[in-house]
C-alpha positions as CSV (number, residue, x, y, z in Angstrom):
1,M,0.0,0.0,0.0
2,L,2.7,2.4,0.9
3,S,4.3,2.3,-2.6
4,Y,1.1,3.8,-4.1
5,R,1.4,7.5,-4.9
6,H,-1.7,9.2,-6.2
7,A,0.4,11.9,-7.9
8,F,0.8,9.4,-10.8
9,H,-2.9,9.3,-11.3
10,A,-4.2,12.7,-10.2
11,G,-7.0,14.1,-12.3
12,N,-7.8,10.9,-14.2
13,H,-11.3,9.6,-15.1
14,A,-11.7,8.0,-11.7
15,D,-10.9,11.3,-9.9
16,V,-13.5,13.1,-12.0
17,L,-16.2,10.7,-10.9
18,K,-15.1,10.5,-7.3
19,H,-14.8,14.2,-6.8
20,L,-17.9,15.1,-8.6
21,V,-19.9,12.9,-6.3
22,L,-17.9,14.1,-3.2
23,I,-18.9,17.6,-4.0
24,Q,-22.6,16.7,-4.3
25,L,-22.5,15.0,-0.9
26,S,-20.8,17.9,0.8
27,R,-23.2,20.4,-0.8
28,Y,-26.1,18.4,0.5
29,L,-24.8,18.3,4.1
30,C,-24.3,22.1,3.9
31,R,-28.0,22.6,3.4
32,K,-28.5,22.4,7.2
33,D,-26.9,24.8,9.6
34,K,-25.7,22.1,11.9
35,P,-22.0,21.3,11.3
36,F,-20.6,18.1,10.0
37,W,-17.3,16.3,9.8
38,Y,-15.5,15.2,6.7
39,I,-13.3,12.1,7.4
40,D,-10.8,10.9,4.7
41,S,-9.2,7.5,5.4
42,H,-6.5,7.8,2.6
43,A,-6.1,11.4,1.9
44,G,-3.0,11.5,-0.3
45,A,-1.1,14.8,-0.7
46,G,-3.9,17.2,-0.7
47,A,-3.1,18.8,-4.1
48,Y,-1.0,17.8,-7.2
49,A,1.1,19.6,-9.7
50,L,0.2,18.2,-13.1
51,D,3.6,19.2,-14.5
52,S,5.4,17.2,-11.8
53,A,7.6,14.2,-12.8
54,Q,5.0,11.8,-11.4
55,A,2.0,13.3,-13.1
56,V,3.8,13.7,-16.5
57,K,5.0,10.1,-16.4
58,L,1.5,8.6,-17.1
59,A,-0.3,11.8,-17.9
60,E,-3.6,10.2,-16.9
61,Y,-5.1,13.6,-16.3
62,R,-5.2,14.2,-20.0
63,N,-8.0,11.6,-20.4
64,G,-9.7,12.9,-17.2
65,I,-9.9,16.5,-16.2
66,G,-8.0,17.4,-19.4
67,R,-11.0,16.4,-21.5
68,L,-13.4,18.6,-19.5
69,W,-11.2,21.7,-19.1
70,G,-12.1,23.7,-22.2
71,R,-15.7,22.5,-22.5
72,K,-18.9,24.6,-22.1
73,A,-22.6,23.8,-21.8
74,L,-21.9,21.5,-18.9
75,P,-24.3,19.6,-16.7
76,A,-24.8,21.5,-13.5
77,A,-22.9,19.0,-11.3
78,V,-20.0,19.0,-13.7
79,A,-19.9,22.8,-13.9
80,D,-19.8,22.9,-10.1
81,Y,-16.9,20.4,-10.0
82,L,-15.0,22.2,-12.8
83,E,-15.4,25.6,-11.1
84,L,-13.6,24.2,-8.0
85,V,-10.8,22.9,-10.2
86,R,-10.5,26.3,-11.9
87,A,-10.3,27.9,-8.4
88,A,-7.2,25.8,-7.8
89,N,-5.7,27.2,-11.1
90,P,-6.1,31.0,-10.8
91,G,-3.8,31.6,-13.8
92,G,-6.4,30.0,-16.2
93,S,-4.2,27.1,-17.3
94,L,-4.6,23.6,-16.0
95,K,-1.5,23.1,-13.9
96,A,-2.8,21.7,-10.6
97,Y,-5.4,19.3,-9.4
98,P,-7.0,19.3,-5.9
99,G,-7.0,16.2,-3.8
100,S,-10.2,14.9,-2.1
101,P,-9.7,16.9,1.2
102,D,-9.1,20.1,-0.8
103,F,-12.4,19.6,-2.6
104,A,-14.1,18.9,0.7
105,Q,-12.7,22.0,2.3
106,R,-13.7,24.2,-0.6
107,T,-17.3,23.2,-0.2
108,M,-17.5,23.3,3.6
109,R,-18.2,26.1,6.0
110,V,-16.3,27.5,8.9
111,Q,-18.3,25.4,11.4
112,D,-17.5,22.1,9.7
113,R,-14.4,20.0,10.4
114,L,-12.0,17.8,8.5
115,R,-10.1,14.9,9.9
116,I,-7.8,13.4,7.3
117,F,-5.4,10.5,7.4
118,E,-2.5,9.3,5.3
119,M,0.1,6.6,5.8
120,H,2.8,7.8,3.4
121,S,5.2,10.0,5.3
122,R,6.0,12.3,2.4
123,D,2.4,12.9,1.5
124,V,1.6,13.7,5.2
125,L,4.2,16.4,5.0
126,R,2.5,17.8,1.9
127,L,-0.9,17.6,3.5
128,R,0.3,19.6,6.4
129,E,1.9,22.2,4.2
130,H,-1.2,22.4,2.1
131,F,-3.5,23.0,5.1
132,D,-1.2,25.2,7.0
133,G,-3.2,28.1,8.3
134,A,-6.5,26.2,8.4
135,G,-6.5,26.3,12.2
136,K,-8.8,23.9,14.1
137,Q,-10.9,23.2,11.0
138,V,-8.4,20.7,9.6
139,V,-6.5,18.0,11.5
140,V,-4.0,15.9,9.6
141,E,-2.8,12.7,11.1
142,H,-0.1,10.3,10.0
143,G,-1.7,6.9,10.5
144,D,-4.1,4.2,9.4
145,G,-7.4,5.7,8.4
146,F,-9.2,2.4,8.8
147,A,-8.2,2.1,12.4
148,A,-8.9,5.8,13.0
149,L,-12.6,5.5,12.1
150,K,-13.3,3.5,15.3
151,A,-12.2,6.4,17.4
152,L,-13.9,9.2,15.4
153,L,-17.4,7.7,15.0
154,P,-19.9,9.0,15.9
155,P,-18.7,12.6,15.6
156,P,-19.9,15.2,18.1
157,S,-22.3,16.7,15.6
158,R,-23.8,13.4,14.7
159,R,-23.3,14.3,11.0
160,A,-20.4,13.1,8.9
161,L,-19.2,12.4,5.3
162,V,-16.6,9.6,5.3
163,L,-14.5,8.9,2.2
164,I,-12.9,5.5,2.1
165,D,-10.4,5.4,-0.8
166,P,-7.5,3.0,-0.3
167,A,-5.0,2.0,-3.0
168,Y,-6.3,-1.6,-3.4
169,E,-2.7,-2.7,-4.3
170,E,-3.1,-5.4,-1.7
171,K,-6.0,-8.0,-1.7
172,Q,-6.4,-7.3,2.0
173,D,-7.6,-3.7,1.2
174,Y,-10.9,-5.1,-0.2
175,E,-11.5,-7.1,3.0
176,R,-10.6,-4.1,5.1
177,V,-13.1,-1.9,3.3
178,V,-15.9,-4.3,4.1
179,H,-14.9,-4.8,7.7
180,A,-14.4,-1.1,8.3
181,L,-17.8,-0.3,6.9
182,K,-19.5,-2.9,9.1
183,D,-17.9,-1.4,12.1
184,C,-18.8,2.2,11.0
185,L,-22.4,1.3,10.5
186,Q,-22.6,-0.2,14.0
187,R,-21.0,2.9,15.5
188,F,-22.7,5.5,13.4
189,P,-25.5,4.1,11.1
190,G,-26.6,7.5,10.0
191,G,-23.4,8.7,8.4
192,I,-22.8,9.1,4.7
193,Y,-20.1,6.8,3.4
194,Q,-18.5,7.1,0.0
195,V,-16.4,4.2,-1.1
196,W,-14.3,4.3,-4.2
197,Y,-12.9,1.2,-6.0
198,P,-11.1,0.4,-9.3
199,Q,-12.7,-1.6,-12.0
200,L,-10.1,-4.3,-12.7
201,T,-10.1,-7.9,-14.0
202,R,-9.1,-9.2,-10.6
203,L,-11.8,-11.2,-8.7
204,E,-11.8,-9.0,-5.6
205,S,-12.8,-6.0,-7.6
206,H,-15.7,-7.8,-9.2
207,E,-16.9,-9.2,-5.8
208,L,-16.7,-6.0,-3.8
209,P,-20.0,-4.3,-4.9
210,A,-22.0,-7.4,-4.0
211,R,-20.4,-7.5,-0.6
212,L,-21.2,-3.9,0.0
213,K,-24.8,-4.4,-1.0
214,R,-25.2,-6.8,1.9
215,L,-24.1,-4.3,4.5
216,P,-26.8,-3.2,6.9
217,A,-27.3,0.3,5.6
218,S,-30.7,1.9,5.2
219,N,-30.1,2.5,1.5
220,W,-27.2,2.6,-1.0
221,L,-26.3,3.9,-4.4
222,H,-23.8,2.3,-6.8
223,V,-22.4,4.0,-9.8
224,T,-19.7,2.9,-12.2
225,L,-17.9,4.6,-15.1
226,R,-16.2,2.4,-17.6
227,V,-14.0,4.3,-20.0
228,R,-12.7,1.5,-22.2
229,T,-12.8,-2.2,-23.0
230,P,-10.8,-4.2,-20.5
231,A,-7.4,-5.0,-21.9
232,A,-6.9,-8.5,-23.3
233,D,-4.0,-9.1,-21.0
234,G,-6.0,-7.9,-18.0
235,F,-3.6,-5.1,-17.2
236,G,-4.8,-1.7,-16.0
237,M,-7.9,0.0,-14.7
238,H,-10.7,0.2,-17.3
239,G,-13.1,2.1,-15.1
240,S,-14.0,2.8,-11.5
241,G,-17.0,2.6,-9.2
242,L,-18.5,4.4,-6.2
243,F,-20.6,2.9,-3.6
244,V,-22.5,5.4,-1.4
245,L,-24.2,4.3,1.8
246,N,-27.0,6.5,3.0
247,P,-26.9,8.8,-0.1
248,P,-28.9,12.0,-0.3
249,W,-32.2,11.5,-2.1
250,T,-31.0,14.0,-4.7
251,L,-28.0,12.0,-5.8
252,Q,-29.5,9.4,-8.1
253,A,-31.3,11.9,-10.2
254,T,-28.1,14.0,-10.5
255,L,-26.1,11.0,-11.7
256,Q,-28.8,9.9,-14.1
257,A,-28.3,13.3,-15.8
258,V,-24.5,13.4,-15.6
259,M,-23.3,9.9,-16.4
260,P,-24.3,9.7,-20.1
261,W,-22.4,13.0,-20.6
262,L,-19.3,11.7,-18.8
263,V,-19.4,8.5,-20.9
264,E,-19.5,10.6,-24.1
265,V,-16.6,12.9,-23.0
266,L,-14.4,10.5,-21.1
267,G,-15.0,7.3,-23.1
268,Q,-12.0,6.0,-25.0
269,D,-13.6,3.2,-27.1
270,E,-16.8,1.4,-27.8
271,G,-16.5,-0.4,-24.4
272,A,-17.2,2.8,-22.5
273,G,-20.4,3.0,-20.5
274,F,-21.9,3.4,-17.1
275,A,-24.2,1.6,-14.6
276,L,-26.4,3.2,-11.9
277,E,-28.4,1.4,-9.3
278,G,-29.9,2.1,-5.9
279,S,-31.8,0.4,-3.2
280,K,-33.7,1.2,-0.1
281,A,-34.3,-1.2,2.7
282,P,-37.9,-2.1,3.4
């Protein structure tokens, strides 16, 4: 897990989907005056330079945020997302891409709080530099975000958005996601939980959504964005998925409007497509 560095993948198609949904969840929680917590289990570096050696090596952002950058006539949720990316690029050129906690902070209010965790020592330093001056609103911790959830839930305000976004380089990550969510739902069943996962040919990736559907949440929403046909050799990520436990009632309609547009813009071949499903417990 510690070898994974998101700087190589910042701004790719998976980030577009993940952050667009994250913004919608945060906006929804901001509708009420009562504060909420944003908890990020695997926060990364906070922000990424797209001209860095890591980002340039794979240049994945070119088939992600790069395809959206100059477009107009955007769906409302995409326009909201793109406006925040532009705020991180005041010069007008696409040179930087915000990380998940940066997007969260840009959508939150002064009364809301961020608790963010990262295992990689260099990324923790960058996180602390990025949020220097944020005061009590942001607490950055060098540690295991999975373990930290037990101590943080339920938050004092009884309102929270939790992003669980591990690297999935190890098979154990899939198991840890399921076990962490089971524990989260026992401690704080009313929280909003956003889980990202890669679409890969490996068995664990295929099985994860079914396992998440069996969790004891009141309702869930599952969306996937596939940008290309899976490679014949099974190598690489051909799409990604998000599983949201206790989603806002507004989210499904938003994604029904947005996902066809994202497939058209981000799709790389005839294998591109999306799936969207939701369920409420009786």
